[in-house]
N, CA, C and O atoms as CSV, one atom per row, in Angstrom:
chain,resi,resn,atom,element,x,y,z
A,1,UNK,N,N,23.228,-0.255,-3.358
A,1,UNK,CA,C,22.028,-0.116,-2.796
A,1,UNK,C,C,21.614,-0.714,-2.116
A,1,UNK,O,O,21.347,-1.753,-2.720
A,2,UNK,N,N,21.222,-0.835,-0.756
A,2,UNK,CA,C,20.690,-1.603,0.144
A,2,UNK,C,C,19.272,-1.229,0.291
A,2,UNK,O,O,19.014,-0.105,0.722
A,3,UNK,N,N,18.450,-1.938,0.023
A,3,UNK,CA,C,17.053,-1.670,0.222
A,3,UNK,C,C,16.040,-2.701,1.156
A,3,UNK,O,O,16.123,-3.928,1.110
A,4,UNK,N,N,15.218,-2.056,1.879
A,4,UNK,CA,C,14.765,-2.776,2.613
A,4,UNK,C,C,13.470,-3.805,2.152
A,4,UNK,O,O,12.431,-3.379,1.647
A,5,UNK,N,N,13.731,-5.130,2.410
A,5,UNK,CA,C,12.940,-5.856,1.633
A,5,UNK,C,C,11.358,-5.969,2.353
A,5,UNK,O,O,10.462,-6.483,1.684
A,6,UNK,N,N,11.094,-5.504,3.632
A,6,UNK,CA,C,9.937,-5.557,4.345
A,6,UNK,C,C,9.120,-4.102,3.946
A,6,UNK,O,O,8.176,-3.730,4.643
A,7,UNK,N,N,9.515,-3.427,2.919
A,7,UNK,CA,C,9.334,-1.873,2.790
A,7,UNK,C,C,9.098,-1.737,0.994
A,7,UNK,O,O,9.966,-1.822,0.125
A,8,UNK,N,N,7.844,-1.537,0.857
A,8,UNK,CA,C,7.557,-1.239,-0.959
A,8,UNK,C,C,6.901,0.124,-1.011
A,8,UNK,O,O,5.843,0.405,-0.447
A,9,UNK,N,N,7.719,1.030,-1.825
A,9,UNK,CA,C,7.210,2.382,-2.260
A,9,UNK,C,C,7.265,2.605,-3.614
A,9,UNK,O,O,8.225,2.143,-4.230
A,10,UNK,N,N,6.154,3.420,-4.372
A,10,UNK,CA,C,5.848,3.905,-5.255
A,10,UNK,C,C,5.313,5.472,-5.082
A,10,UNK,O,O,4.709,5.993,-4.144
A,11,UNK,N,N,5.836,6.102,-6.541
A,11,UNK,CA,C,5.064,7.133,-6.473
A,11,UNK,C,C,4.324,7.478,-7.516
A,11,UNK,O,O,4.764,7.066,-8.589
A,12,UNK,N,N,3.023,8.300,-7.574
A,12,UNK,CA,C,2.180,8.271,-8.620
A,12,UNK,C,C,1.665,9.679,-8.481
A,12,UNK,O,O,1.534,10.148,-7.351
A,13,UNK,N,N,1.388,10.329,-9.460
A,13,UNK,CA,C,1.063,11.984,-9.441
A,13,UNK,C,C,-0.454,11.485,-9.854
A,13,UNK,O,O,-0.892,10.529,-10.493
A,14,UNK,N,N,-1.090,12.720,-9.104
A,14,UNK,CA,C,-2.934,12.839,-9.112
A,14,UNK,C,C,-3.297,13.282,-10.491
A,14,UNK,O,O,-2.849,14.403,-10.730
A,15,UNK,N,N,-4.054,12.681,-11.589
A,15,UNK,CA,C,-4.379,13.351,-12.829
A,15,UNK,C,C,-5.704,13.785,-12.777
A,15,UNK,O,O,-6.232,13.277,-11.788
A,16,UNK,N,N,-6.477,14.493,-13.392
A,16,UNK,CA,C,-7.496,15.059,-13.605
A,16,UNK,C,C,-8.526,13.786,-13.619
A,16,UNK,O,O,-9.572,13.793,-12.970
A,17,UNK,N,N,-8.220,13.000,-14.211
A,17,UNK,CA,C,-9.414,11.438,-14.443
A,17,UNK,C,C,-9.002,10.610,-13.203
A,17,UNK,O,O,-9.058,9.381,-13.246
A,18,UNK,N,N,-8.599,11.253,-12.129
A,18,UNK,CA,C,-8.254,10.327,-10.910
A,18,UNK,C,C,-9.341,11.059,-9.672
A,18,UNK,O,O,-9.604,10.502,-8.605
A,19,UNK,N,N,-9.733,12.046,-9.983
A,19,UNK,CA,C,-10.192,13.132,-9.128
A,19,UNK,C,C,-11.745,12.999,-9.163
A,19,UNK,O,O,-12.459,12.540,-10.055
A,20,UNK,N,N,-12.138,13.628,-7.717
A,20,UNK,CA,C,-13.372,13.921,-7.619
A,20,UNK,C,C,-14.055,15.054,-8.040
A,20,UNK,O,O,-13.320,15.848,-8.626
A,21,UNK,N,N,-15.270,15.410,-7.933
A,21,UNK,CA,C,-16.102,16.931,-8.454
A,21,UNK,C,C,-15.285,18.019,-7.611
A,21,UNK,O,O,-15.169,19.144,-8.096
A,22,UNK,N,N,-14.572,17.654,-6.059
A,22,UNK,CA,C,-13.670,18.785,-5.696
A,22,UNK,C,C,-12.437,19.093,-5.877
A,22,UNK,O,O,-11.756,19.864,-5.202
A,23,UNK,N,N,-11.975,18.156,-7.299
A,23,UNK,CA,C,-10.449,18.334,-7.879
A,23,UNK,C,C,-9.499,17.713,-6.948
A,23,UNK,O,O,-8.288,17.920,-7.027
A,24,UNK,N,N,-10.103,16.865,-5.965
A,24,UNK,CA,C,-9.159,15.944,-5.217
A,24,UNK,C,C,-9.147,14.622,-5.411
A,24,UNK,O,O,-10.146,14.184,-5.982
A,25,UNK,N,N,-8.265,13.800,-5.090
A,25,UNK,CA,C,-7.922,12.366,-5.486
A,25,UNK,C,C,-9.219,11.527,-5.067
A,25,UNK,O,O,-9.476,11.434,-3.867
A,26,UNK,N,N,-9.850,11.057,-5.793
A,26,UNK,CA,C,-11.184,10.188,-5.502
A,26,UNK,C,C,-10.727,8.763,-4.744
A,26,UNK,O,O,-10.002,7.802,-5.003
A,27,UNK,N,N,-11.769,9.304,-3.427
A,27,UNK,CA,C,-11.347,7.849,-2.639
A,27,UNK,C,C,-11.208,6.452,-3.063
A,27,UNK,O,O,-10.267,5.784,-2.634
A,28,UNK,N,N,-12.077,5.954,-3.879
A,28,UNK,CA,C,-11.615,4.716,-4.612
A,28,UNK,C,C,-10.510,4.489,-5.363
A,28,UNK,O,O,-10.047,3.354,-5.474
A,29,UNK,N,N,-10.025,5.451,-5.899
A,29,UNK,CA,C,-8.909,5.478,-6.655
A,29,UNK,C,C,-7.764,5.457,-5.624
A,29,UNK,O,O,-6.785,4.789,-5.956
A,30,UNK,N,N,-7.716,6.152,-4.282
A,30,UNK,CA,C,-6.792,6.043,-3.248
A,30,UNK,C,C,-6.461,4.611,-2.654
A,30,UNK,O,O,-5.358,4.133,-2.391
A,31,UNK,N,N,-8.030,3.929,-2.483
A,31,UNK,CA,C,-7.932,2.592,-2.122
A,31,UNK,C,C,-7.170,1.697,-2.926
A,31,UNK,O,O,-6.301,0.948,-2.480
A,32,UNK,N,N,-7.587,1.809,-4.390
A,32,UNK,CA,C,-6.980,1.017,-5.295
A,32,UNK,C,C,-5.456,1.108,-5.195
A,32,UNK,O,O,-4.764,0.090,-5.200
A,33,UNK,N,N,-4.854,2.540,-5.090
A,33,UNK,CA,C,-3.290,2.671,-4.919
A,33,UNK,C,C,-2.805,2.135,-3.736
A,33,UNK,O,O,-1.762,1.486,-3.815
A,34,UNK,N,N,-3.353,2.271,-2.630
A,34,UNK,CA,C,-2.982,1.636,-1.340
A,34,UNK,C,C,-2.975,-0.131,-1.286
A,34,UNK,O,O,-2.088,-0.830,-0.794
A,35,UNK,N,N,-4.390,-0.644,-2.025
A,35,UNK,CA,C,-4.394,-1.903,-2.276
A,35,UNK,C,C,-3.140,-2.663,-2.833
A,35,UNK,O,O,-2.479,-3.600,-2.385
A,36,UNK,N,N,-3.057,-1.917,-3.971
A,36,UNK,CA,C,-1.947,-2.592,-4.967
A,36,UNK,C,C,-0.368,-2.455,-3.873
A,36,UNK,O,O,0.526,-3.301,-3.832
A,37,UNK,N,N,-0.417,-1.182,-3.107
A,37,UNK,CA,C,0.914,-1.473,-2.616
A,37,UNK,C,C,0.706,-2.414,-1.714
A,37,UNK,O,O,1.632,-3.225,-1.683
A,38,UNK,N,N,-0.010,-2.588,-1.091
A,38,UNK,CA,C,-0.173,-3.613,-0.124
A,38,UNK,C,C,0.059,-4.979,-0.398
A,38,UNK,O,O,0.663,-5.802,0.290
A,39,UNK,N,N,-0.665,-5.156,-1.822
A,39,UNK,CA,C,-0.312,-7.144,-2.309
A,39,UNK,C,C,1.078,-6.695,-2.970
A,39,UNK,O,O,1.839,-7.662,-3.002
A,40,UNK,N,N,1.585,-5.667,-3.446
A,40,UNK,CA,C,3.260,-5.696,-3.540
A,40,UNK,C,C,3.943,-6.196,-2.459
A,40,UNK,O,O,4.728,-7.145,-2.446
A,41,UNK,N,N,3.598,-5.507,-1.572
A,41,UNK,CA,C,4.612,-5.761,0.007
A,41,UNK,C,C,4.732,-7.075,0.359
A,41,UNK,O,O,5.753,-7.603,0.801
A,42,UNK,N,N,3.658,-7.607,0.154
A,42,UNK,CA,C,2.861,-9.103,0.441
A,42,UNK,C,C,3.431,-10.153,-0.031
A,42,UNK,O,O,3.972,-11.061,0.600
A,43,UNK,N,N,3.273,-9.989,-1.508
A,43,UNK,CA,C,3.783,-10.721,-2.765
A,43,UNK,C,C,5.382,-11.068,-2.223
A,43,UNK,O,O,5.794,-12.163,-1.842
A,44,UNK,N,N,6.040,-9.952,-2.302
A,44,UNK,CA,C,7.410,-10.079,-2.097
A,44,UNK,C,C,7.545,-10.373,-0.908
A,44,UNK,O,O,8.728,-10.711,-0.886
A,45,UNK,N,N,7.100,-10.506,0.289
A,45,UNK,CA,C,7.155,-11.286,1.632
A,45,UNK,C,C,7.158,-12.289,1.328
A,45,UNK,O,O,8.055,-13.057,1.675
A,46,UNK,N,N,6.037,-12.693,0.481
A,46,UNK,CA,C,5.348,-14.316,0.377
A,46,UNK,C,C,6.443,-15.094,-0.587
A,46,UNK,O,O,6.517,-16.322,-0.600
A,47,UNK,N,N,7.144,-14.384,-1.258
A,47,UNK,CA,C,7.589,-15.068,-2.553
A,47,UNK,C,C,6.543,-15.675,-3.774
A,47,UNK,O,O,6.943,-16.414,-4.674
A,48,UNK,N,N,5.341,-15.286,-3.645
A,48,UNK,CA,C,4.392,-15.401,-4.717
A,48,UNK,C,C,3.064,-14.717,-4.073
A,48,UNK,O,O,2.921,-14.036,-3.057
A,49,UNK,N,N,2.094,-15.194,-5.124
A,49,UNK,CA,C,0.907,-14.662,-5.011
A,49,UNK,C,C,-0.134,-14.614,-3.741
A,49,UNK,O,O,-0.448,-15.543,-2.995
A,50,UNK,N,N,-0.464,-13.586,-3.728
A,50,UNK,CA,C,-1.302,-12.956,-2.363
A,50,UNK,C,C,-2.506,-12.606,-2.980
A,50,UNK,O,O,-2.558,-12.404,-4.193
A,51,UNK,N,N,-3.700,-12.499,-2.080
A,51,UNK,CA,C,-5.300,-11.561,-2.057
A,51,UNK,C,C,-5.322,-11.258,-0.945
A,51,UNK,O,O,-4.772,-11.857,-0.021
A,52,UNK,N,N,-6.055,-10.146,-0.881
A,52,UNK,CA,C,-6.472,-9.309,-0.062
A,52,UNK,C,C,-7.925,-10.042,0.926
A,52,UNK,O,O,-8.958,-10.388,0.353
A,53,UNK,N,N,-7.799,-10.125,1.909
A,53,UNK,CA,C,-8.559,-10.871,2.862
A,53,UNK,C,C,-9.757,-9.698,3.509
A,53,UNK,O,O,-10.982,-9.704,3.389
A,54,UNK,N,N,-8.825,-8.704,4.242
A,54,UNK,CA,C,-9.619,-7.550,4.446
A,54,UNK,C,C,-8.854,-6.576,4.399
A,54,UNK,O,O,-7.628,-6.676,4.345
A,55,UNK,N,N,-9.680,-5.200,4.418
A,55,UNK,CA,C,-8.778,-3.940,4.840
A,55,UNK,C,C,-9.228,-3.433,6.303
A,55,UNK,O,O,-10.243,-2.738,6.335
A,56,UNK,N,N,-8.651,-3.680,7.366
A,56,UNK,CA,C,-8.997,-3.367,8.423
A,56,UNK,C,C,-9.236,-2.136,8.527
A,56,UNK,O,O,-10.425,-2.025,8.824
A,57,UNK,N,N,-8.649,-0.935,8.427
A,57,UNK,CA,C,-9.002,0.618,8.543
A,57,UNK,C,C,-8.331,1.397,7.570
A,57,UNK,O,O,-7.142,1.174,7.342
A,58,UNK,N,N,-8.860,2.157,7.055
A,58,UNK,CA,C,-8.173,3.473,6.164
A,58,UNK,C,C,-8.511,4.625,6.937
A,58,UNK,O,O,-9.648,4.768,7.385
A,59,UNK,N,N,-7.655,5.406,7.112
A,59,UNK,CA,C,-8.384,6.778,7.441
A,59,UNK,C,C,-7.715,7.964,6.731
A,59,UNK,O,O,-6.507,7.999,6.494
A,60,UNK,N,N,-8.612,8.961,6.399
A,60,UNK,CA,C,-7.730,9.882,5.286
A,60,UNK,C,C,-8.038,11.459,6.076
A,60,UNK,O,O,-8.936,12.207,6.465
A,61,UNK,N,N,-6.955,11.342,5.999
A,61,UNK,CA,C,-6.370,12.581,6.840
A,61,UNK,C,C,-6.535,13.743,6.335
A,61,UNK,O,O,-6.962,14.616,7.091
A,62,UNK,N,N,-6.232,14.101,4.852
A,62,UNK,CA,C,-6.275,15.235,4.257
A,62,UNK,C,C,-6.899,14.748,2.798
A,62,UNK,O,O,-6.959,13.599,2.360
A,63,UNK,N,N,-7.361,16.028,2.161
A,63,UNK,CA,C,-7.534,15.953,0.609
A,63,UNK,C,C,-5.925,15.876,-0.116
A,63,UNK,O,O,-4.884,16.436,0.230
A,64,UNK,N,N,-6.127,15.220,-0.916
A,64,UNK,CA,C,-4.663,15.079,-2.236
A,64,UNK,C,C,-5.199,15.935,-3.544
A,64,UNK,O,O,-6.191,15.479,-4.113
A,65,UNK,N,N,-4.769,16.809,-3.914
A,65,UNK,CA,C,-5.066,17.840,-5.390
A,65,UNK,C,C,-4.696,17.270,-6.648
A,65,UNK,O,O,-3.680,16.584,-6.767
A,66,UNK,N,N,-5.403,17.500,-7.504
A,66,UNK,CA,C,-4.565,17.170,-8.753
A,66,UNK,C,C,-3.513,17.970,-8.709
A,66,UNK,O,O,-3.551,19.141,-8.332
A,67,UNK,N,N,-2.155,17.144,-9.239
A,67,UNK,CA,C,-1.222,17.643,-9.529
A,67,UNK,C,C,-0.275,17.271,-8.650
A,67,UNK,O,O,0.905,17.240,-8.999
A,68,UNK,N,N,-0.673,16.933,-7.368
A,68,UNK,CA,C,0.275,16.467,-6.197
A,68,UNK,C,C,0.582,15.050,-6.572
A,68,UNK,O,O,-0.084,14.373,-7.355
A,69,UNK,N,N,1.794,14.624,-5.853
A,69,UNK,CA,C,2.323,13.511,-6.228
A,69,UNK,C,C,1.833,12.661,-4.796
A,69,UNK,O,O,1.553,13.244,-3.749
A,70,UNK,N,N,1.802,11.539,-4.934
A,70,UNK,CA,C,1.638,10.909,-3.526
A,70,UNK,C,C,2.561,9.520,-3.799
A,70,UNK,O,O,2.603,8.690,-4.708
A,71,UNK,N,N,3.295,9.721,-2.491
A,71,UNK,CA,C,4.315,8.579,-1.908
A,71,UNK,C,C,3.786,7.484,-1.315
A,71,UNK,O,O,3.647,7.595,-0.097
A,72,UNK,N,N,3.380,6.257,-1.899
A,72,UNK,CA,C,2.655,4.827,-0.937
A,72,UNK,C,C,4.121,4.177,-0.386
A,72,UNK,O,O,5.127,3.870,-1.026
A,73,UNK,N,N,3.842,4.097,0.997
A,73,UNK,CA,C,4.884,3.169,1.672
A,73,UNK,C,C,3.858,2.140,2.386
A,73,UNK,O,O,2.848,2.344,3.059
A,74,UNK,N,N,4.588,0.813,1.929
A,74,UNK,CA,C,3.683,-0.566,2.480
A,74,UNK,C,C,4.754,-0.916,3.101
A,74,UNK,O,O,5.887,-0.697,2.673
A,75,UNK,N,N,4.383,-1.712,4.578
A,75,UNK,CA,C,4.940,-2.219,5.321
A,75,UNK,C,C,4.234,-3.592,5.698
A,75,UNK,O,O,3.037,-3.679,5.975
A,76,UNK,N,N,5.134,-4.655,5.672
A,76,UNK,CA,C,4.421,-5.646,6.445
A,76,UNK,C,C,4.946,-5.635,8.008
A,76,UNK,O,O,6.093,-5.450,8.415
A,77,UNK,N,N,3.900,-5.857,8.651
A,77,UNK,CA,C,4.083,-5.615,10.036
A,77,UNK,C,C,3.978,-6.773,10.788
A,77,UNK,O,O,4.524,-6.748,11.891
A,78,UNK,N,N,3.400,-7.784,10.447
A,78,UNK,CA,C,2.692,-8.967,10.858
A,78,UNK,C,C,2.716,-9.811,9.913
A,78,UNK,O,O,2.080,-9.609,8.879
A,79,UNK,N,N,3.755,-11.351,10.187
A,79,UNK,CA,C,3.357,-12.465,9.432
A,79,UNK,C,C,2.944,-13.481,10.106
A,79,UNK,O,O,3.502,-13.746,11.171
A,80,UNK,N,N,1.655,-14.430,9.532
A,80,UNK,CA,C,1.029,-15.530,10.438
A,80,UNK,C,C,1.626,-16.781,9.184
A,80,UNK,O,O,2.417,-16.798,8.241
A,81,UNK,N,N,0.877,-17.540,9.734
A,81,UNK,CA,C,1.224,-18.865,9.051
A,81,UNK,C,C,1.107,-18.764,7.439
A,81,UNK,O,O,1.882,-19.292,6.643
A,82,UNK,N,N,-0.381,-17.729,7.029
A,82,UNK,CA,C,-0.408,-17.900,5.936
A,82,UNK,C,C,-0.770,-16.377,5.798
A,82,UNK,O,O,-0.944,-16.082,4.616
A,83,UNK,N,N,-0.863,-15.781,6.289
A,83,UNK,CA,C,-1.895,-14.296,6.560
A,83,UNK,C,C,-0.688,-13.337,6.889
A,83,UNK,O,O,0.091,-13.670,7.782
A,84,UNK,N,N,-0.496,-12.116,6.177
A,84,UNK,CA,C,0.030,-10.856,6.788
A,84,UNK,C,C,-0.590,-9.590,6.976
A,84,UNK,O,O,-1.497,-9.226,6.228
A,85,UNK,N,N,-0.151,-8.849,7.966
A,85,UNK,CA,C,-0.752,-7.565,8.090
A,85,UNK,C,C,-0.016,-6.500,7.353
A,85,UNK,O,O,1.095,-6.432,7.878
A,86,UNK,N,N,-0.108,-5.694,6.447
A,86,UNK,CA,C,0.505,-5.037,5.903
A,86,UNK,C,C,-0.005,-3.685,6.209
A,86,UNK,O,O,-1.211,-3.698,6.457
A,87,UNK,N,N,0.617,-2.392,6.273
A,87,UNK,CA,C,0.459,-0.904,6.608
A,87,UNK,C,C,0.901,-0.364,5.807
A,87,UNK,O,O,2.038,-0.522,5.362
A,88,UNK,N,N,-0.257,0.712,5.303
A,88,UNK,CA,C,0.327,1.442,4.155
A,88,UNK,C,C,-0.038,3.061,4.466
A,88,UNK,O,O,-1.042,3.475,5.045
A,89,UNK,N,N,1.154,3.907,3.871
A,89,UNK,CA,C,0.927,5.503,4.248
A,89,UNK,C,C,0.966,5.787,3.095
A,89,UNK,O,O,1.573,5.248,2.169
A,90,UNK,N,N,0.118,6.907,3.126
A,90,UNK,CA,C,0.142,7.986,1.663
A,90,UNK,C,C,0.655,9.297,1.876
A,90,UNK,O,O,-0.068,10.170,2.356
A,91,UNK,N,N,1.910,9.525,1.544
A,91,UNK,CA,C,2.427,10.896,1.922
A,91,UNK,C,C,1.766,11.688,0.477
A,91,UNK,O,O,1.678,11.131,-0.617
A,92,UNK,N,N,1.314,13.182,0.788
A,92,UNK,CA,C,1.111,13.729,-0.341
A,92,UNK,C,C,1.927,15.036,-0.397
A,92,UNK,O,O,2.225,15.664,0.619
A,93,UNK,N,N,2.267,15.406,-1.637
A,93,UNK,CA,C,3.564,16.573,-1.653
A,93,UNK,C,C,3.299,17.351,-3.011
A,93,UNK,O,O,2.774,16.880,-4.020
A,94,UNK,N,N,3.847,18.843,-2.793
A,94,UNK,CA,C,3.527,19.500,-4.354
A,94,UNK,C,C,4.953,19.751,-4.385
A,94,UNK,O,O,5.708,20.327,-3.602
A,95,UNK,N,N,5.184,18.963,-5.884
A,95,UNK,CA,C,6.297,19.138,-6.635
A,95,UNK,C,C,6.931,20.912,-5.928
A,95,UNK,O,O,6.201,21.875,-5.694
A,96,UNK,N,N,8.002,20.865,-5.794
A,96,UNK,CA,C,8.574,22.229,-5.337
A,96,UNK,C,C,8.815,22.794,-4.522
A,96,UNK,O,O,9.612,23.724,-4.401
A,97,UNK,N,N,7.825,22.075,-3.475
A,97,UNK,CA,C,7.686,22.691,-2.348
A,97,UNK,C,C,8.154,21.501,-1.000
A,97,UNK,O,O,8.234,20.284,-1.164
A,98,UNK,N,N,8.388,22.159,0.156
A,98,UNK,CA,C,8.480,21.111,1.348
A,98,UNK,C,C,7.585,21.213,2.448
A,98,UNK,O,O,7.633,21.762,3.549
A,99,UNK,N,N,6.424,20.249,1.585
A,99,UNK,CA,C,5.138,20.601,2.214
A,99,UNK,C,C,4.293,18.720,2.180
A,99,UNK,O,O,3.164,18.318,1.900
A,100,UNK,N,N,5.783,17.934,2.697
A,100,UNK,CA,C,5.424,16.512,2.942
A,100,UNK,C,C,4.196,15.961,3.857
A,100,UNK,O,O,4.592,15.979,5.022
A,101,UNK,N,N,3.041,15.542,3.794
A,101,UNK,CA,C,2.193,15.435,4.938
A,101,UNK,C,C,1.569,13.844,4.500
A,101,UNK,O,O,1.481,13.345,3.378
A,102,UNK,N,N,1.202,13.306,5.772
A,102,UNK,CA,C,0.386,12.013,5.537
A,102,UNK,C,C,-0.923,12.385,5.138
A,102,UNK,O,O,-1.464,13.408,5.560
A,103,UNK,N,N,-1.464,11.581,4.327
A,103,UNK,CA,C,-2.877,11.845,3.672
A,103,UNK,C,C,-3.680,10.963,3.885
A,103,UNK,O,O,-4.876,11.248,3.828
A,104,UNK,N,N,-3.196,9.401,4.246
A,104,UNK,CA,C,-3.857,8.676,4.462
A,104,UNK,C,C,-2.927,7.338,4.929
A,104,UNK,O,O,-1.791,7.113,4.511
A,105,UNK,N,N,-3.527,6.670,5.703
A,105,UNK,CA,C,-2.963,5.243,6.469
A,105,UNK,C,C,-4.219,4.297,6.413
A,105,UNK,O,O,-5.374,4.615,6.700
A,106,UNK,N,N,-3.703,2.910,5.931
A,106,UNK,CA,C,-4.372,2.192,6.223
A,106,UNK,C,C,-3.984,0.863,6.418
A,106,UNK,O,O,-2.912,0.504,5.931
A,107,UNK,N,N,-4.864,-0.152,7.221
A,107,UNK,CA,C,-4.400,-1.572,7.368
A,107,UNK,C,C,-5.104,-2.725,6.435
A,107,UNK,O,O,-6.325,-2.779,6.290
A,108,UNK,N,N,-4.032,-3.794,5.717
A,108,UNK,CA,C,-4.605,-4.479,4.873
A,108,UNK,C,C,-3.981,-6.267,5.165
A,108,UNK,O,O,-2.817,-6.634,5.005
A,109,UNK,N,N,-4.969,-6.997,5.547
A,109,UNK,CA,C,-4.874,-8.306,5.745
A,109,UNK,C,C,-4.602,-9.098,4.305
A,109,UNK,O,O,-5.474,-9.001,3.442
A,110,UNK,N,N,-3.353,-9.914,4.022
A,110,UNK,CA,C,-2.856,-10.280,2.782
A,110,UNK,C,C,-2.588,-11.941,3.134
A,110,UNK,O,O,-1.849,-12.415,3.997
A,111,UNK,N,N,-3.353,-12.552,2.270
A,111,UNK,CA,C,-3.333,-13.965,2.546
A,111,UNK,C,C,-2.355,-14.811,1.453
A,111,UNK,O,O,-2.771,-14.760,0.295
A,112,UNK,N,N,-1.388,-15.411,1.620
A,112,UNK,CA,C,-0.485,-16.016,0.259
A,112,UNK,C,C,-1.140,-17.053,0.161
A,112,UNK,O,O,-1.491,-17.747,1.115
A,113,UNK,N,N,-1.440,-17.324,-1.339
A,113,UNK,CA,C,-2.044,-18.578,-2.023
A,113,UNK,C,C,-1.250,-19.435,-2.978
A,113,UNK,O,O,-0.266,-19.000,-3.577
A,114,UNK,N,N,-1.693,-20.633,-3.099
A,114,UNK,CA,C,-1.127,-21.297,-4.296
A,114,UNK,C,C,-2.018,-21.390,-5.561
A,114,UNK,O,O,-3.183,-20.994,-5.585
A,115,UNK,N,N,-1.339,-21.974,-6.655
A,115,UNK,CA,C,-1.755,-22.021,-7.690
A,115,UNK,C,C,-3.395,-21.992,-8.077
A,115,UNK,O,O,-3.957,-21.429,-9.016
A,116,UNK,N,N,-4.089,-23.038,-6.696
A,116,UNK,CA,C,-5.279,-23.592,-6.651
A,116,UNK,C,C,-6.076,-22.617,-6.043
A,116,UNK,O,O,-7.294,-22.785,-6.001
A,117,UNK,N,N,-5.397,-21.319,-5.422
A,117,UNK,CA,C,-5.954,-20.222,-4.648
A,117,UNK,C,C,-6.170,-20.657,-3.159
A,117,UNK,O,O,-6.938,-19.972,-2.483
A,118,UNK,N,N,-5.696,-21.493,-2.724
A,118,UNK,CA,C,-5.781,-21.929,-1.150
A,118,UNK,C,C,-4.609,-21.531,-0.442
A,118,UNK,O,O,-3.456,-21.677,-0.849
A,119,UNK,N,N,-4.959,-21.024,0.629
A,119,UNK,CA,C,-3.926,-20.422,1.713
A,119,UNK,C,C,-2.596,-21.331,1.557
A,119,UNK,O,O,-2.655,-22.557,1.456
A,120,UNK,N,N,-1.340,-20.563,1.548
A,120,UNK,CA,C,-0.339,-21.645,1.263
A,120,UNK,C,C,0.423,-20.869,2.639
A,120,UNK,O,O,0.255,-19.703,2.998
A,121,UNK,N,N,1.199,-21.788,3.192
A,121,UNK,CA,C,2.311,-21.394,4.393
A,121,UNK,C,C,3.496,-20.402,3.780
A,121,UNK,O,O,4.072,-20.512,2.698
A,122,UNK,N,N,3.690,-19.313,4.903
A,122,UNK,CA,C,4.690,-18.560,4.436
A,122,UNK,C,C,6.081,-18.689,4.759
A,122,UNK,O,O,6.311,-18.566,5.962
A,123,UNK,N,N,6.723,-18.826,4.284
A,123,UNK,CA,C,8.278,-19.179,4.948
A,123,UNK,C,C,8.533,-17.951,5.951
A,123,UNK,O,O,8.125,-16.797,5.822
A,124,UNK,N,N,9.400,-18.556,7.096
A,124,UNK,CA,C,9.954,-17.748,7.923
A,124,UNK,C,C,10.805,-16.761,7.328
A,124,UNK,O,O,11.358,-17.209,6.323
A,125,UNK,N,N,11.127,-15.486,7.614
A,125,UNK,CA,C,12.011,-14.960,7.284
A,125,UNK,C,C,13.309,-15.301,7.659
A,125,UNK,O,O,13.438,-15.827,8.765
A,126,UNK,N,N,14.438,-15.087,6.877
A,126,UNK,CA,C,15.950,-15.437,7.585
A,126,UNK,C,C,16.232,-14.137,8.101
A,126,UNK,O,O,15.983,-13.069,7.542
A,127,UNK,N,N,16.870,-14.341,9.413
A,127,UNK,CA,C,17.417,-13.575,10.255
A,127,UNK,C,C,18.885,-12.512,9.537
A,127,UNK,O,O,19.636,-12.977,8.680
A,128,UNK,N,N,18.988,-11.554,9.916
A,128,UNK,CA,C,19.870,-10.650,9.103
A,128,UNK,C,C,20.954,-10.308,9.975
A,128,UNK,O,O,21.853,-9.565,9.580
């Protein structure tokens, strides 16, 4: 099985304790999931620890109801000396239906760090 190392994916189901008073995914929980996806993608690319420096923009396109699943797809879009731009897309789906739709999109700046928390140069990717 060949996986794209520049892409991280995972799936979550929305439970009632993650919802707001409208019965949809709470925005703070969505941001938590998105930042987790960005951190994993960035750490994989950096080969070590990373921290978030900034979330550039997060757009909420549609609500996600309790019981729906969300697939988070994080992609490293840019690699600098020690920082990376990671885009995260959240696709909502009702199990058993063919209704996959992009619910959210965001962009996160992540920085590779050493054991002292200082920025660390990111190795160049090997050409495929």
